[in-house]
Phi, psi and omega in degrees: 000149182246136177283132179231170176277148181302327180293345181268000177292129184245003182283147174285119184300320185292315179285326181297316182275311188282331183245316181283334184072172178214159171259126173261123183233136178221156181133204180202198182291346178277334181173156183207166168213154180228151178214149175282138179226143175232014173241135177165183180200164176221146179174205181239129179214136180057031180073017182233149173282124188228160170238139175244130178230161184228131182225130176284148184296337180278351180287142180298326179297333182305314181298323179290323177295320181293321186284318188270165178260355183225158171210167177231152169238137184226143180241139187237160174285170183302330181299340182260011184302317179296323178295318178294325175298316179298317181292341178263348185244355178235157180261140174294348175291329183251337187229138172278090185297324181299312179294315181300324182273345182077028180282149174253118184277135171232169183229138177251204179308141179066021184059027179289125182281143172213176185244130184294342180282350182292157174273327181214135180227136172240124177264124188237140175261125181299132177245329190199151171217157175197157179260142175298129181256119183300328180288352181265355178289124176275338174244101184300339179296330179297315179300308182299321183285328187253344185225053179297333178268004180057031179261076188290141180293155164260133178265135175238135174247126180234139175282132178287114182262326180215149175229132177239139180225142177280000000 
């Protein structure tokens, strides 16, 4: 993988996150977990290039996000679609997803883990978090459709510190 500048990213954010999906990975050299995500965003906030991700508290990745100061988001080619399905449908509490998928772990800034098989990786330093508040929905249908169990996501905003591209 080659390190590039954030300004050189050419992927469409909407198709990359919403259709191609991404792996959100948190942890360090002591341990990590990864999960497939199709909710998130990229942009500029507070004069910084940022990624926004959302994690429900019952997800195993949540504890790693809470503990660490960095996380990564990675995008893969179509050949890895089954691996991303596995990472979104099984828990790292029961399955070694990295081994099952055949991923090779590498580390970026802050010892943030990512996978060398990805096409694009962003290493992010956590800047902010907040919990989705049900009383803040202006369209109540969103709450009902996405949170029947009232298990609201925690939002994390991370500054993009490094970008790697295949």
